Every structure is written in structure tokens, then in C-alpha cells.
C-alpha positions as CSV (number, residue, x, y, z in Angstrom):
1,M,-0.1,-0.1,0.0
2,S,1.4,3.3,-0.8
3,P,-0.7,6.4,0.2
4,T,1.4,8.8,-1.6
5,P,0.6,11.9,-4.1
6,S,2.2,10.6,-7.0
7,L,0.0,9.4,-10.0
8,P,-0.4,5.5,-10.1
9,P,1.1,3.7,-13.2
10,P,-0.2,4.2,-16.2
11,L,-1.3,0.7,-17.2
12,P,-2.7,-0.9,-14.0
13,A,-2.6,-4.8,-13.8
14,A,-6.2,-6.6,-13.6
15,G,-4.5,-7.8,-10.2
16,R,-4.5,-4.2,-8.9
17,L,-6.8,-2.8,-6.3
18,L,-6.9,1.2,-6.3
19,V,-8.3,2.9,-3.2
20,L,-9.7,6.5,-3.8
21,Y,-10.4,8.8,-0.6
22,A,-12.2,12.0,-0.4
23,S,-11.4,13.2,3.4
24,Q,-11.9,16.7,5.2
25,T,-10.9,15.6,8.5
26,G,-8.9,12.6,7.9
27,N,-11.5,9.9,8.9
28,A,-12.1,8.9,5.0
29,M,-8.3,8.7,4.9
30,D,-8.0,6.3,8.0
31,A,-11.0,4.1,6.4
32,A,-9.0,4.0,3.2
33,E,-6.0,2.9,4.6
34,R,-7.8,0.1,6.5
35,V,-9.0,-1.0,3.3
36,G,-5.6,-1.1,1.9
37,R,-4.1,-2.9,4.8
38,E,-6.5,-5.8,4.9
39,A,-6.1,-5.8,1.0
40,E,-2.4,-6.5,1.5
41,R,-3.2,-8.8,4.2
42,G,-5.1,-10.8,1.8
43,G,-2.3,-11.1,-0.6
44,C,-3.8,-8.4,-3.4
45,P,-0.7,-8.2,-5.9
46,A,-0.6,-4.3,-5.7
47,V,-3.0,-2.0,-3.7
48,D,-2.5,1.8,-4.0
49,V,-4.1,4.2,-1.6
50,L,-4.5,7.9,-3.0
51,S,-6.2,10.9,-2.2
52,M,-8.6,11.6,-5.0
53,D,-7.2,15.1,-5.9
54,S,-3.7,13.0,-6.6
55,F,-5.3,10.8,-9.1
56,D,-6.0,12.0,-12.8
57,P,-9.8,11.1,-13.4
58,S,-9.1,10.3,-16.8
59,C,-7.1,7.2,-16.1
60,L,-10.2,5.9,-14.2
61,P,-11.3,4.0,-17.4
62,G,-7.7,1.9,-17.3
63,E,-8.8,0.7,-13.7
64,K,-10.1,-2.9,-13.0
65,F,-11.0,-2.5,-9.5
66,V,-11.6,0.8,-7.6
67,V,-12.9,1.6,-3.9
68,F,-14.3,5.0,-3.3
69,V,-13.9,5.9,0.4
70,V,-15.8,9.6,0.7
71,S,-16.9,11.8,3.7
72,T,-19.8,14.3,3.5
73,T,-18.9,17.9,4.5
74,G,-21.5,20.8,5.9
75,Q,-25.0,20.4,4.0
76,G,-23.8,17.6,1.7
77,D,-20.8,19.1,0.5
78,P,-18.0,17.2,-0.9
79,P,-14.5,17.3,0.5
80,D,-12.1,19.7,-1.2
81,S,-10.0,17.0,-2.2
82,M,-13.1,15.8,-4.2
83,K,-14.4,18.7,-6.3
84,G,-12.1,18.8,-8.9
85,F,-12.9,14.9,-9.5
86,W,-16.2,15.1,-9.4
87,R,-16.3,18.2,-11.9
88,Y,-14.3,15.9,-14.3
89,L,-17.0,13.2,-13.8
90,L,-19.8,15.6,-14.7
91,K,-18.3,16.4,-18.1
92,K,-21.2,16.1,-20.7
93,E,-19.0,14.2,-23.2
94,L,-18.2,11.3,-20.9
95,G,-20.9,8.6,-22.1
96,T,-22.7,5.9,-20.4
97,R,-19.9,3.3,-21.4
98,W,-17.1,5.6,-20.5
99,L,-16.3,3.2,-17.3
100,E,-17.3,0.0,-19.1
101,G,-15.3,-2.6,-17.5
102,V,-14.4,-1.1,-14.2
103,R,-15.9,-2.7,-11.1
104,Y,-16.3,-0.1,-8.1
105,A,-17.5,-0.1,-4.7
106,V,-18.5,3.2,-2.7
107,F,-18.0,3.7,1.0
108,G,-19.6,7.0,2.7
109,L,-18.6,8.8,5.9
110,G,-21.3,11.0,7.2
111,D,-24.0,11.9,10.0
112,S,-27.4,11.3,9.9
113,G,-28.1,14.4,12.4
114,Y,-27.4,16.1,9.1
115,Q,-30.3,16.6,6.5
116,K,-28.1,15.7,3.5
117,Y,-26.7,12.6,5.1
118,N,-23.6,10.9,3.2
119,F,-24.9,13.1,0.1
120,A,-21.4,13.2,-1.5
121,A,-21.0,9.1,-1.1
122,K,-24.4,8.7,-2.9
123,K,-23.9,11.2,-5.4
124,I,-20.5,9.4,-6.8
125,D,-22.2,6.0,-6.7
126,K,-25.1,7.0,-8.7
127,R,-22.7,8.9,-11.3
128,L,-20.2,6.0,-11.6
129,S,-23.0,3.8,-12.4
130,Q,-24.4,6.5,-14.9
131,L,-20.9,6.3,-16.4
132,G,-21.2,2.8,-17.1
133,A,-19.0,1.1,-14.1
134,D,-20.6,-1.9,-12.5
135,R,-20.9,-2.2,-8.6
136,I,-19.2,-4.8,-6.9
137,I,-21.5,-4.2,-3.7
138,K,-23.9,-2.0,-2.8
139,L,-23.0,1.6,-1.4
140,G,-22.4,1.4,2.3
141,L,-23.0,4.4,4.8
142,G,-21.0,4.7,7.9
143,N,-22.9,6.9,10.5
144,D,-21.1,8.9,13.2
145,Q,-24.4,8.5,15.1
146,H,-23.7,4.6,15.1
147,F,-22.7,3.6,18.7
148,S,-19.5,2.2,17.2
149,G,-19.3,5.1,14.9
150,Y,-18.7,4.6,11.2
151,E,-17.1,1.2,11.9
152,G,-20.4,0.0,12.8
153,A,-21.0,-0.2,8.9
154,L,-17.6,-0.4,7.8
155,D,-16.6,-4.0,9.2
156,P,-19.4,-5.6,7.8
157,W,-19.3,-4.0,4.3
158,L,-15.7,-4.8,4.3
159,L,-16.3,-8.4,4.5
160,S,-19.1,-8.1,2.1
161,L,-16.5,-6.7,-0.2
162,W,-13.8,-8.9,0.3
163,R,-16.2,-12.0,-0.4
164,S,-17.6,-10.4,-3.5
165,L,-14.1,-10.1,-4.6
166,N,-12.8,-13.0,-4.2
167,Q,-15.7,-14.9,-5.9
168,E,-15.2,-12.8,-8.8
169,N,-11.3,-13.1,-9.1
170,P,-9.5,-15.5,-6.4
171,S,-6.3,-14.3,-7.8
172,L,-6.9,-10.9,-6.3
173,L,-6.9,-12.1,-2.7
174,P,-5.1,-15.6,-2.6
175,R,-5.0,-15.0,1.2
176,I,-8.5,-14.1,1.9
177,S,-8.4,-16.2,5.3
178,D,-5.8,-13.7,6.5
179,I,-8.5,-11.0,6.4
180,I,-11.5,-12.9,7.7
181,N,-9.4,-14.6,10.3
182,P,-6.7,-12.5,11.2
183,S,-3.8,-13.9,13.1
184,L,-2.3,-10.5,14.1
185,I,1.1,-12.3,14.0
186,N,2.9,-10.3,11.3
187,L,3.0,-6.6,12.0
188,G,5.3,-5.3,9.0
189,D,7.0,-2.1,9.0
190,S,6.1,1.3,9.5
191,K,6.3,3.3,6.6
192,I,8.3,6.0,8.0
193,E,11.5,6.3,9.8
194,V,13.1,8.8,12.2
195,V,16.6,10.0,12.0
196,Y,17.8,11.0,15.4
197,Y,20.5,13.5,16.1
198,S,21.4,14.4,19.7
199,S,21.7,18.3,20.5
200,H,25.3,18.5,19.7
201,D,25.2,16.3,16.4
202,A,22.2,18.6,15.2
203,P,23.0,21.2,12.2
204,Q,23.5,24.2,14.2
205,D,21.5,26.5,11.6
206,S,18.5,24.3,12.2
207,P,16.6,26.0,14.8
208,V,14.0,28.5,13.5
209,S,13.3,31.3,15.7
210,D,10.2,32.8,13.4
211,S,7.4,30.8,15.1
212,M,5.4,31.0,11.9
213,K,8.0,29.2,10.0
214,L,8.6,26.7,12.8
215,I,4.9,25.7,13.1
216,G,4.8,25.4,9.2
217,R,7.8,23.3,8.9
218,A,6.8,20.8,11.6
219,R,3.4,20.2,10.0
220,T,5.0,19.7,6.8
221,M,7.2,17.1,8.4
222,S,4.2,15.2,9.8
223,P,3.1,12.2,7.5
224,A,-0.2,12.4,9.2
225,L,-0.7,15.7,7.9
226,K,0.5,15.8,4.5
227,F,-3.2,15.9,3.0
228,H,-4.2,18.4,5.5
229,N,-1.7,21.0,6.0
230,D,-1.8,24.6,4.7
231,G,1.7,25.5,5.6
232,E,2.6,28.3,7.8
233,P,-0.1,30.1,9.6
234,Q,-0.9,33.4,7.7
235,Y,-1.4,35.4,11.1
236,M,0.0,35.1,14.3
237,L,-2.8,37.1,16.4
238,K,-2.9,38.5,19.8
239,M,-6.0,38.0,22.1
240,V,-6.8,41.8,23.0
241,T,-10.4,40.5,24.5
242,N,-11.9,37.9,26.2
243,Q,-15.4,38.3,27.3
244,R,-18.0,36.0,29.0
245,L,-21.6,36.7,27.5
246,T,-23.3,34.1,29.6
247,K,-24.1,34.7,33.3
248,E,-21.4,33.2,35.5
249,D,-24.0,30.9,36.8
250,S,-25.1,29.6,33.6
251,E,-24.8,26.1,32.4
252,K,-23.0,27.5,29.5
253,D,-19.8,29.2,29.0
254,V,-19.9,31.4,25.8
255,R,-17.2,33.7,25.2
256,H,-16.5,37.0,22.8
257,F,-12.7,37.2,21.9
258,E,-11.3,39.7,20.0
259,L,-7.9,38.9,18.2
260,E,-6.0,41.5,16.4
261,N,-3.1,41.7,14.2
262,P,-1.0,44.8,15.5
263,S,1.0,45.2,12.5
264,S,-1.5,45.4,9.8
265,A,-4.9,44.8,8.6
266,I,-6.2,41.1,8.2
267,S,-7.6,40.1,5.0
268,Y,-11.1,38.6,5.3
269,Q,-14.8,38.7,4.5
270,V,-17.9,38.2,6.3
271,G,-18.9,34.6,6.1
272,D,-15.3,33.5,6.5
273,A,-14.1,31.0,9.1
274,L,-11.0,31.6,11.4
275,E,-9.0,28.3,11.9
276,I,-6.9,28.2,14.9
277,L,-4.2,25.7,15.8
278,P,-4.4,25.3,19.7
279,S,-1.6,24.6,22.0
280,Q,-1.6,21.7,24.2
281,D,-0.6,21.5,27.8
282,P,3.1,21.2,28.2
283,S,3.0,19.0,31.0
284,A,0.7,16.6,29.1
285,V,3.4,16.7,26.2
286,N,5.8,16.2,28.5
287,A,4.2,13.0,30.2
288,F,4.0,11.6,26.9
289,I,7.5,11.8,26.0
290,E,8.4,10.4,29.4
291,R,5.7,7.4,29.1
292,C,7.4,6.7,25.7
293,N,11.1,6.9,26.9
294,L,11.9,9.5,24.5
295,D,14.5,12.5,24.6
296,P,12.6,15.8,24.6
297,D,16.0,17.5,23.4
298,C,17.1,15.2,20.7
299,Y,16.4,16.3,16.8
300,I,14.6,14.5,14.4
301,M,14.2,14.2,10.8
302,I,11.2,11.8,9.5
303,R,11.7,10.4,6.2
304,A,9.6,7.6,4.3
305,K,10.8,4.2,4.2
306,G,13.4,4.0,1.5
307,G,15.3,7.3,2.2
308,D,13.2,10.1,0.9
309,E,12.0,12.7,3.1
310,V,8.2,12.5,3.8
311,S,7.9,16.3,3.2
312,K,10.7,18.3,1.3
313,C,12.4,20.3,4.2
314,S,14.4,23.3,3.4
315,L,18.1,23.0,2.9
316,V,20.2,25.0,5.3
317,N,23.9,25.3,4.2
318,G,23.3,22.2,2.4
319,M,22.2,20.4,5.3
320,M,18.3,19.2,6.2
321,D,16.4,20.7,8.4
322,S,15.9,18.7,11.8
323,M,13.6,19.7,14.7
324,K,13.7,19.1,18.0
325,L,11.6,16.2,19.2
326,K,9.7,17.9,22.0
327,T,8.8,20.7,19.4
328,F,7.3,18.3,17.0
329,V,5.1,16.3,19.4
330,A,3.7,19.6,20.7
331,L,3.0,21.2,17.2
332,T,1.9,17.8,15.1
333,M,0.6,15.0,17.4
334,D,-2.7,15.2,19.4
335,V,-1.8,13.4,22.5
336,T,-3.9,15.5,24.7
337,S,-7.6,15.5,23.3
338,A,-8.0,13.0,20.3
339,S,-8.9,9.3,20.7
340,P,-6.7,6.8,18.9
341,R,-8.1,4.7,15.9
342,R,-8.6,1.1,16.3
343,Y,-5.3,0.4,14.2
344,F,-3.4,1.8,17.0
345,F,-5.0,-0.9,19.5
346,E,-3.8,-3.4,17.1
347,V,-0.4,-2.1,16.7
348,M,-0.1,-1.8,20.4
349,S,-1.0,-5.4,20.6
350,Y,2.3,-6.6,19.1
351,F,4.6,-4.5,21.2
352,A,2.6,-5.5,24.7
353,T,4.8,-7.9,26.8
354,A,2.1,-8.6,29.3
355,E,0.1,-11.5,28.4
356,H,-3.1,-10.0,29.8
357,E,-2.7,-6.8,27.9
358,K,-1.7,-8.4,24.8
359,E,-5.3,-10.2,25.1
360,R,-7.1,-7.2,25.9
361,L,-5.7,-5.1,22.9
362,Q,-6.1,-7.9,20.7
363,Y,-9.9,-8.4,21.6
364,F,-10.2,-4.4,21.1
365,A,-8.8,-5.0,17.6
366,S,-11.2,-7.4,16.6
367,P,-14.5,-7.3,15.2
368,E,-16.0,-9.0,18.3
369,G,-14.4,-6.3,20.5
370,R,-15.5,-3.3,18.5
371,E,-18.6,-2.2,20.7
372,D,-16.3,-2.7,23.7
373,L,-13.6,-0.7,22.1
374,Y,-16.1,2.0,21.1
375,K,-17.4,2.3,25.1
376,Y,-13.7,2.5,26.4
377,N,-12.3,4.6,23.7
378,Q,-14.4,7.2,21.8
379,K,-17.1,7.4,24.3
380,E,-14.9,8.2,27.2
381,S,-12.9,10.3,24.9
382,R,-9.7,8.8,25.9
383,T,-6.4,10.4,24.9
384,V,-3.5,8.9,23.5
385,I,-1.4,9.2,26.8
386,E,-4.5,7.8,28.9
387,V,-4.4,4.7,26.4
388,L,-0.7,4.4,26.7
389,E,-1.1,4.7,30.6
390,D,-3.7,2.0,30.8
391,F,-1.2,-0.6,29.2
392,P,2.1,0.1,30.8
393,S,3.9,-2.9,29.2
394,V,3.5,-1.6,25.9
395,H,6.6,0.6,24.4
396,M,5.5,1.2,20.9
397,P,8.7,2.8,18.7
398,F,8.3,6.3,18.0
399,E,7.9,5.3,14.0
400,W,4.9,4.1,14.9
401,L,3.5,6.7,17.2
402,V,4.2,9.3,14.6
403,Q,2.3,7.4,11.8
404,L,-0.6,6.5,14.4
405,T,-1.2,9.2,17.0
406,P,-4.0,11.4,15.7
407,P,-2.6,14.5,14.1
408,L,-3.4,17.9,15.9
409,K,-5.8,19.5,14.0
410,K,-6.7,23.1,13.5
411,R,-10.2,24.1,14.9
412,A,-12.7,26.2,12.6
413,F,-14.9,29.0,14.1
414,S,-17.2,31.4,12.1
415,I,-16.0,35.0,12.0
416,S,-18.4,37.3,13.8
417,S,-17.1,40.6,13.1
418,S,-16.9,42.7,9.9
419,P,-13.3,44.0,8.3
420,L,-15.1,47.3,7.5
421,A,-16.1,47.9,11.1
422,H,-12.6,46.1,12.5
423,P,-10.0,46.2,9.7
424,N,-6.9,44.8,12.1
425,Q,-9.3,42.7,14.0
426,I,-11.4,39.3,14.0
427,H,-13.9,38.6,16.6
428,L,-15.1,34.9,17.6
429,T,-18.1,34.0,19.5
430,V,-17.2,30.7,21.2
431,S,-19.0,28.2,23.4
432,V,-16.3,26.6,26.1
433,V,-16.8,22.9,25.4
434,S,-17.0,20.6,28.4
435,W,-18.9,17.3,29.1
436,L,-19.0,14.3,31.3
437,T,-18.4,10.8,29.8
438,P,-20.7,7.9,30.6
439,F,-18.2,7.1,33.6
440,K,-18.7,10.8,34.8
441,R,-14.9,11.8,33.6
442,A,-15.0,15.3,33.1
443,R,-13.7,16.2,29.6
444,H,-12.8,19.6,28.1
445,G,-12.6,21.1,24.3
446,L,-8.7,21.4,23.6
447,C,-9.0,24.7,21.8
448,S,-12.0,26.5,23.4
449,T,-10.8,25.8,26.7
450,W,-7.2,26.9,25.7
451,L,-8.5,30.4,24.1
452,A,-10.7,30.9,27.4
453,G,-7.5,30.6,29.5
454,L,-5.6,33.2,27.7
455,S,-5.4,36.7,29.1
456,P,-6.0,39.7,27.2
457,N,-2.7,41.3,25.8
458,E,-0.3,38.5,27.1
459,E,2.4,37.6,24.9
460,K,1.2,34.4,23.6
461,L,0.3,34.6,20.1
462,I,-2.3,32.7,18.1
463,P,-1.7,30.7,14.8
464,C,-4.4,31.4,12.3
465,W,-5.6,30.7,9.0
466,I,-8.3,32.4,7.0
467,H,-10.8,29.9,5.4
468,K,-13.6,30.8,3.1
469,G,-16.9,29.8,4.9
470,S,-20.1,28.2,3.5
471,L,-22.1,31.6,3.8
472,P,-21.1,33.7,0.9
473,P,-21.0,37.4,1.5
474,P,-24.6,39.0,0.5
475,H,-24.3,42.1,-1.9
476,P,-25.6,45.4,0.1
477,S,-28.6,45.4,-2.2
478,V,-30.0,41.7,-1.5
479,P,-32.7,41.6,1.4
480,L,-31.8,39.0,4.2
481,V,-33.4,36.7,6.5
482,L,-30.8,35.5,9.0
483,I,-31.7,32.9,11.3
484,G,-28.9,31.9,14.4
485,P,-30.0,30.4,17.5
486,G,-27.3,30.3,20.1
487,T,-23.7,30.8,18.8
488,G,-25.1,30.3,15.3
489,C,-25.5,34.3,15.9
490,A,-21.7,34.6,15.1
491,P,-21.8,34.9,11.5
492,F,-24.6,37.1,11.6
493,R,-22.8,39.5,13.8
494,A,-20.5,40.3,11.3
495,F,-23.2,40.3,8.5
496,V,-25.2,43.1,10.7
497,E,-21.8,45.2,11.2
498,E,-21.0,44.8,7.4
499,R,-24.5,46.2,6.6
500,A,-24.5,48.7,9.2
501,A,-21.0,50.1,7.7
502,Q,-22.2,49.6,4.4
503,S,-25.4,51.9,5.0
504,V,-23.2,55.0,5.9
505,R,-22.4,55.3,2.3
506,E,-24.8,53.6,0.2
507,P,-28.3,52.4,0.3
508,T,-28.9,48.8,1.7
509,A,-31.7,46.1,1.7
510,P,-33.7,45.3,4.8
511,V,-32.6,42.2,7.3
512,L,-34.7,40.1,9.3
513,F,-33.1,38.3,11.9
514,F,-34.4,35.2,13.9
515,F,-32.2,34.5,17.4
516,G,-33.2,31.9,20.0
517,C,-31.5,30.9,23.2
518,R,-32.9,29.5,26.6
519,N,-33.4,32.2,28.6
520,E,-33.6,36.2,28.4
521,D,-31.4,36.7,31.7
522,N,-28.5,33.8,31.1
523,D,-27.8,33.6,27.5
524,F,-29.2,36.4,25.0
525,L,-25.7,36.9,23.4
526,Y,-25.1,40.4,22.1
527,K,-28.6,41.7,23.2
528,D,-27.4,45.0,23.5
529,L,-26.0,45.0,20.0
530,W,-29.0,43.8,18.6
531,L,-31.2,45.8,20.0
532,K,-29.0,49.2,19.2
533,H,-29.7,48.1,15.5
534,T,-33.4,48.1,15.8
535,Q,-33.6,51.5,16.9
536,D,-34.4,54.5,14.5
537,E,-32.6,53.7,11.2
538,G,-30.7,50.9,12.3
539,V,-30.3,47.7,9.7
540,L,-32.7,45.8,12.0
541,S,-35.0,48.4,12.5
542,P,-39.0,47.7,11.4
543,K,-38.7,51.6,9.9
544,E,-36.2,50.5,7.4
545,G,-38.2,47.0,6.8
546,G,-36.1,45.1,8.9
547,G,-36.8,43.4,12.2
548,F,-35.1,41.3,15.3
549,F,-37.1,38.4,16.6
550,V,-36.2,36.3,19.6
551,A,-37.2,33.0,20.8
552,F,-36.4,32.2,24.5
553,S,-37.2,28.4,24.5
554,R,-37.2,28.2,28.6
555,D,-38.8,31.2,29.6
556,Q,-42.3,29.9,29.6
557,S,-44.1,26.6,30.1
558,Q,-44.1,25.9,26.5
559,K,-40.8,25.7,24.7
560,V,-40.6,28.5,21.8
561,Y,-37.7,28.1,19.0
562,V,-36.7,30.2,16.1
563,Q,-39.0,28.2,13.7
564,H,-42.3,29.3,16.0
565,K,-41.0,33.1,15.3
566,I,-40.5,32.4,11.8
567,K,-44.0,31.2,11.2
568,E,-45.7,34.2,13.6
569,Q,-43.7,36.6,11.5
570,S,-44.7,34.7,7.8
571,A,-46.2,37.5,6.3
572,R,-42.7,39.7,6.7
573,V,-40.8,36.8,5.7
574,W,-42.7,36.0,2.8
575,D,-42.7,39.9,1.6
576,L,-39.0,39.8,1.8
577,L,-38.6,36.4,0.0
578,C,-40.8,38.4,-2.8
579,S,-38.5,41.2,-2.9
580,G,-35.4,38.5,-3.7
581,A,-34.2,38.0,-0.1
582,A,-31.5,35.5,0.5
583,I,-32.0,33.0,3.6
584,Y,-28.9,32.2,5.8
585,V,-29.1,29.5,8.3
586,A,-26.2,29.0,11.2
587,G,-25.9,26.8,14.3
588,S,-26.2,23.3,16.0
589,S,-26.5,20.3,13.3
590,T,-29.1,18.4,15.2
591,K,-32.8,19.3,14.6
592,M,-32.7,23.2,14.1
593,P,-31.9,23.2,10.4
594,A,-34.6,20.5,9.3
595,D,-37.0,22.3,11.7
596,V,-36.0,26.2,10.3
597,T,-36.4,24.5,6.6
598,A,-40.1,23.2,7.3
599,A,-40.9,26.4,8.9
600,L,-39.9,28.3,5.7
601,E,-41.4,25.7,3.6
602,E,-44.7,26.0,5.3
603,V,-44.6,30.1,5.1
604,V,-43.8,29.9,1.5
605,R,-46.7,27.1,0.8
606,Q,-49.1,29.2,3.0
607,K,-48.3,32.6,1.1
608,G,-47.4,31.5,-2.3
609,G,-49.9,28.4,-2.8
610,E,-49.1,25.7,-5.6
611,A,-47.2,28.4,-7.4
612,A,-44.6,28.6,-5.2
613,S,-43.9,24.8,-5.0
614,G,-40.1,24.3,-5.0
615,W,-39.3,28.0,-4.0
616,L,-36.6,26.9,-1.4
617,G,-35.0,24.4,-4.1
618,K,-34.7,27.3,-6.7
619,L,-33.2,29.6,-3.7
620,E,-30.8,27.1,-3.0
621,R,-29.6,26.1,-6.4
622,A,-29.3,30.0,-7.1
623,G,-27.1,30.2,-4.3
624,K,-29.4,32.4,-1.9
625,F,-30.3,29.5,0.7
626,N,-27.5,28.7,2.9
627,I,-26.8,26.7,5.9
628,E,-24.0,26.4,8.1
629,T,-23.7,24.0,10.6
630,W,-21.7,22.3,13.7
631,S,-22.0,19.3,16.1
């Protein structure tokens, strides 16, 4: 198996299995690599595991067996790495026999809490069939809501895949019994090697004082981040405001953060997201290094087995850059918040010297132990360091830890400020995440907790990237219907600020904003701001054709949500829609988007009759019905 961005051989043999994945957060890549590992275990002569954006889609007709592993993001969107591939498949000149002779299978990763569940996988499965390819087995749908996560569907789907392939072409999997009944005897080699230097032997020009370059270089070195790496941070921002918006005794801790670039303006638009790389607790990083018997002060260089560096490192006086091990762990390996994958436990079993630990790890790695592993690991949100401490006889080589420890990922937040109002600042509205596991263990979100602990104007700088969001900035002349309960108000605070700034210099269209929270006294976020904009000639003023409507769900015996307020204001919503309004929805991915969509459909049906049938679908196709949700 070779998860590499290089193109596959131009003339693949019939005995080759190609696995193409499209991943946004890394789950689809993990699942695809598992497909590759199992195929190798079954004796497949040639297996290639590739990101979709590294494969030339025009070569697809030359393949014989292809497995697609596809995640769905946001409201049915394909991952970024699938977009170019998908555009190619939609070309009109590709006929219904273009993929004749190609056998394929598709596994999707999604969340049934979203309206367009596994939409990307369903689309590609249907399109491949339209182009003449034949399914090996039916579409598999992994669901994050399943008690075992996506693996609850992946396990039986893979078993069916291998049996179907073996029945069709026995030479493809000559050792299929090793897949169905794995012996866990032969681990094989890690795919990377680590070259160590003592602090005395390391290239003296290697240390980098510039923190942006250091972060970029560390994350470029990481094999786990090679398809999810944006290089150096675009900005290193300073926290200048850290304000709690909810009452101190409220269940929820929601913060207003203001981040500033002291030296220059920040280039962004309303609707964009800010990605932040959080810092891990240094004491936890030290504990991980100590538990793994590593030298924190040594320098390392990582390269693929075979000699080539995993990533291109810069040359310093003709010598390859190396990096301090502790710095690499802190910037790239999530040892303090993410739970390891099942393969992590399988590899651990090879290095366990205590028999009872080996048996337990082998059970966790087996199909029979999947549910118990899910309860122990994912449901309890166990971290890598906690898992290693629970199995003290295990001493995994650092090469395997680098390969299998979940990567430290950036966290994305909707920007809640307008660059017209705050050219050198970005504001965020963040719920500080904390929860209790089934065994009553307190857990805390890594990034939100870290941000909440930063004092304004302290020297700590925050690594940031601007990312295009799923809410396109509206033209000032377009009327808006905004629906954002809870922290879903964040992007609409930016929209309202932007429109207020625009109204000073040009005519602007009216805005209706529907906000929701539990209690007026506890979590009415930005109350003064909204009410200010409802006054006189503010952008939410009824005099200007706008409006601001709040649903307090717990302040009366019967719960009231934003969808109820939409129905109450159906006449005003309909009038604005008839004026060409765009609809924007943001907030929790649970029931809210579906309930809001149903309320809007009811308004359209009541006010527009049969002639308005399909109105929302037409708005969506025109880019004027946009939803951004998060779990």
C-alpha cells in the first residue's frame, strides 16, 4: 500500500486494487488506509491508496477494481479533495459506456444528524453507475451517530467486499482467510523512519526563531498531516478581549474573543471562518514523552522508508533541517484530546509484553471487540497518553507513534466581525466545550478551553488561517433573512456589522434576524448590539423594513424556538422573499436546520400556494439559501 500523492502507473494490471478517498478531517483517509491494509493482508498483488485530488480522473477507465471512500461535509458538500474529481465526472462528453469494465464500490462517511446524510457518497455512487461502471457491492453508509461510529457499518461492508471480490477474481485475494480470520502475527514495518540527532550533532543552523516558520515546518514534516496542511499560519494574532457573554452561574460558558494583528489589517470577508491551531498542555506533552522513553531535547528528521523525506524540508547550508522532538510532538501529534483509532490498538498489541494486556488489545482490535472498544475509547474520549498509561507494558517505537497518533488539527470558528468595522481585528463567538463521559469523567474541548484561558494582551500569539466559509457574503442590495440561534448568531453579527457600515455610504436592503436562546437573563448573546440596531435607522429597524425576533425556549411553560417565530412573522418573511431575499441559517446540526427549513416551506406554501412549490430549492440552486452547521 502506498498512500502517496504521486500518480499511479499508467498501465495498471487487472490484479491491482485502487483505493481513492476524499477526506476533510482525516476519517475517510483512515478508513481508506484500513481497506488497503486488509487487501495487502489478503495477498492482493498491488494496492494503491490515494487521495482523490492526486489521481488523474481521465485514467479511471484503465482501472479494473476501484474502491471509493468518501466523507460528506457541511450540508451535503464533497470534501475539497473531491471537488476537481467530481467536476471531471460531470463532463457531458463522458458517455454511458465510459467506465465499462470498471468494477467499483463506494463507502460513505456521514452523520445522520445532518439533512443531506452521506450526500457526496450517494452522488458519486450514482454517477459512476451512470458512466457504465458496475458495482461490486451496494453502497456502504457509515454513520457517526451509530454506537460504534462509522466502523459499525464499515466492518460488515468490508467483509462483504472481500468475499465478493474473491468470488469474482480469486487471484486478487489469494490469502482472503487472513483477512476474515486475522492471526495478528505479522505486523510488518512502519511506513516511515525517524533519524535522530543529539542536540550536539544536530545542524546548528536548524533551529528556527520565527514561530510561523517553525509551525509550518513541523506540520510539513508530519506524515499524518500531509494532505491536511496549509503550511505556515497566515497570521499570529494577539488576544485583546476575552469576555464571558453568559452569566457566571449559567450552564453554558460562551465567550466573545477579539484577536488583533498589531502590525497590519487582516484580509477576510464576512462569512469566512478562522482556523486556529491550539496549544497542548506542556505538562501533558512532557508526560507523553516520558511515558514513551523519548529524549525531548534530541533532534529528529522524518522520512519515508526507502530514504526519501516524507516532505521536502528546506536546505540550510546544504544540510537537511531537523527539529527538536518535543517541538514536533507539541505542534503535530494530538496526545491530549483526540482518541486513537482501532488500528492503534492493533499495533499496540504487538508491543505488549504483559499477556493480559496483549489479549485485551487483540480483543479490542477484533470485530467482536468493536463495541467494547467504542465504549472504552471513543465514548470516554480517551487520549493517546491515557491509553498508553492503561497498558504500561506497551512500548511502541516512535516511528509507529508518529504514524498512528491522531494529528493535531486546526479548529474552525465562524468569524463574528466585519472587516469594514474592524480592519485589524477578528472577533469570535465561542462556546467553551466541556462534558461528562458515561463514567462521569470531565472532558474539555482543547481549543475553546485554551482560548478561554488566555489573558488579554499576554505575549502568547495564536496561529491562525483564514478559511472560506459556507456562507457567501451578500451584496448590500440583497434583502436578508438570517436565522441563528445560540452561537449560530456569530456570522450574523458580522453580517449586521457589515451592513451597518455599508449603509453609511450607500443604500442597503432590509434584514430580518431570528435569534434563539434558553433564557433572556442567562444567554441572550449580544443583546445590546441587536437592540441598538433595531432603533431609529438601524439595519434591523422595522422603519427600514427589517426586524429582530427572539425565541426564549425556556422562559415559559411551552418551549418556543426560532421556527415558531418564523411562522409568527410569516407575512414579513414572505414579503422579503418576494423582494429577492437570501436566506442564511447557522447553528447546531441537530434538529434545528430541518425544523427551520420545514417552517420556511410552510410559510412559502401558505403565502404562495401551489405556484410557490419548489421555491426553496430554486433559492438553494441560485446560491440564496445557505446553511452552516456544526456539531
